[in-house]
N, C-alpha and C positions, 0 to 999 in steps of 0.2 A: 748089331752087326754096320757093319757097309758095304752103301749100294752104288759101287761107281762105272755107267756108263760112258761104253770108248765105242769107236769109230776115225778106221783112219782112209785115207783117198776118198774122197768125194768128192777132187778132181775139182771144183766148183769155179766159175767163171760168172765171163760175164750178162750170159744167157739162164745162167741157172739159178739166181737173186733166189729165195724164197722159195726151191725147194723141200729145203730142209727143214725151214724154219717152224710150219704147222704142227711135223713130227721133235722140232725139241722144244715151242712152248709147254709144252704140258711135262717135262723133264723135273723140274723141281718135286713131282709128285710123286716119281718111281724112283731116285738117285741123287747122292749125294753131289755126288763129283762128275764130272765129263769128263775125259782124255780126249784128246784128238794124236792120233800118231803115225803124223804126218800126211804132205800126195794132197793139202789140202786146197790147192789150185791144177792148175792145169796145163800151166807156162808157168807162173814162178814169178807170174808183171802185179808190182804192188795195184793196178785193178784190182786184180785180179781178188789181189790181198784184202781189200774193204768188201768185194765181195762175201770173203766167207768171215769178218768179227758180225757183215750187219744181220746176216745170221746165227749166230753166237752173243750178242749183246742182247745184257739183263736180261738173262738163264734165270737170277735167283739162285745161282749155283756156281762155286767156282770151277775155272776152265783154264784145265792145263794140256798144254803141247809142247809137241814135237816139230820138227818140218823134215819134210819128205826128196825127194833127188828130185820131181817136174817145181818143188817150191823152189829148188836153186837153179832153176833151168832155164831164168832171167839174167841170171847174175845178179834178179831185187830180192833175193835172202831175203834184208837187212828192212824191203820200206812190208814185204810181209810182212814177218816180225812185229816192223814196229806198229802197224795198222790192226793185228790182233793186243797189243798193247792198249792201245790207246785206249778201247773198246773194255776195255779189264783180265783179258785176258793175259795169261803167265809161260813165256816163250823158252823152255827150259834146252838147253846144251850146253851137257857138262856140265850140270846144277842139280839140286834137288829147291824143292819149296813143302816148307811145314802150312797143313794147314786144320782151322780146327775148327773141326767137324761134333757137331755134338755133346763137341765137352772132350771129344776124344784129341789127339792131336796123329793125321796123319800126312802120313811125309813122300812127294814122288820125285824118283829121280828120270832126268834124258837127258837122251839122246838120238840122236839122228842114226848111229854108226851109220858101217857100211858095209860090202865086201869079205871074200878074204877067204866065203866056205866053210868046211865043218869040217871035226877032226876024221883022220888017216884022208882025206883030198879038199888040203886049205892048202893057199902059198902061204909064202914062206919070207921069211925075208931074207934072197938070198937073187942075186945074181945082178940084175941091171937095176941102176938106179929107181928108172920109173915101175920099176915090182920092187923095188926094196918102197920108197915114197906111197906105193898103194896098200903095206901089206904094215906100215908104220901107221898113217891115217887114223883105221881102223886102228888098231891097238891104243890110238892116241883118245879113242872114240867110249872102246872100253875099257878106257884107266880112269878116264874121267866118269862112267858111271858108276863103276866099282867104290872110287873117295868118295860120291854122293849119297849110295847109301851108306857108306856106313857114317856116312855127318848124322845120317840120318838118325843110326841107328845111338848115334852119340845124343841127339836126336833127345832119345828118350820116345819116339814113336811109336806109337800104339800098331801101327800098318806102315805098312812097305812099301811100296809101287815100280818096277821101271817101265817105265815109258820109252820108247825107240821107233824107232822106222820100218827094219832091215829085223828078218827075223834071230831071232838067239838058239834057234835051232831050229835040227830040221824038217821035226815031227811035226809043224805046219807049214811045211814047204809041198806035202802030198797031195799032187796031182798037177802040181807045176812038174817044165820037163828038167831033169834032172841035168841036166847038160848049161845052164842058169842057175846051180844052187848058192856055184858059186858067191854071182852077181847081187844075189836075195838077201845073203847074212854072213854073219861068222861065227864060232864059238866061241870067237873073245868075249864075244858078247855073254851070252852065257857062263861064263867061269865071272862074270864083275856079278855075273847074280847072285852063282851061286858063295861066293867069292864076300857080293854086302848083304846079300841078303836080304832075300826081298819077301813078299806074301803071295805076289802075281808081276807075272811079267806080258806087256799088252804089247803087239806091234802091224803093225802092216804092211801092204809093199806086196804082197803075194798073196796076187787077182784072183790066180786058182789054187788059193791052198785050202789047207786045212784051219780052223778057229783050234783044235785043241791039243796040245802038245804039252814037256815038262822036260825039266833039267835034266841031269848026271844026279844030281841032288836033291831033286823033290817040288820041284817052286813048277807048279802051271802056270805053263806061255797061253797066251790066247793070241790068234793071229786073227783081228776085226777089222781087215782091210774089207768095205762095203763089199763088194761085191761077192767075197767069204758071207758075209754076216748074213745077207741079201734082209736088212732093214737099217732105217736110218741108225738106227744105235745098238749095243748089246747091253745091256747088265748082267752085273755079276758080285756076288756076296760075299762078302770080307770079316770074318770074324775079330771082335776090336782085341788086345790083347793086352794085356795087366802094367799099368805104369804110364806111360805117352803125360808126363809133366812140367822136361824138364823146357828150359828156354835151347832152343836151335844155334849152330857153332856156322862160324867160317862157312864161305861156299855154300849156305842154306837160303833159299829167297824164304823173305818172310810173303809168309800167302795168304791166307781169306778168309771172313768166320763164313759161312757157309750160313742161306738165311732157312729158313724150315726145323722140324723136326724130324725124326727120320721113320 
């Protein structure tokens, strides 16, 4: 069994340094890896990225992240990602990473994702160039997620997880105003999860949403925005499938070994 800790929308800034660290200190006793589902900062500054890095440095387990819309606000998303990278966090965008956890190969595919809406109430690539660009960007994010999940399957991962900021299904948005659903996620992400194959999909972004959801093909979806889960992180247990011994292929980042036993 793989124990996956996850949280998103922690929105850290200079005045919040040290707020999550006490909870994270014992994380290695409760989980085998930590997923960060975007909106890690308030305004996406390099300074705020350093605060986040300080909270998750040296936890003794792998940490994998995607960025969220807040992390792009100041056009310093590269600096935020670099701060995390310096403390060993793997930041994904249209990529996957393979982790060796207790002898099992665990794959995480990640993208920020984007909006567009859900089946029957979604935008399309029609009309003004701005609308076409909006949906094409979402489609590129979804395509990257699909390809990464497929590569993780080819890498013979025993567990595969899709990590996004925007929601792949409307289930986990329940509680949010219906009018803003198109800005909270896209059905294209769910299609990517179902077609690429995953054991779990994790996202954030929807602060007033609901934790539990599912894709049309039965993949469990969890909204781990901190205002939703109401704690420093949630932990999910995933069974290990047979196999998981082959080497990873192109488009898959090199991962890290987890420290400690399950």
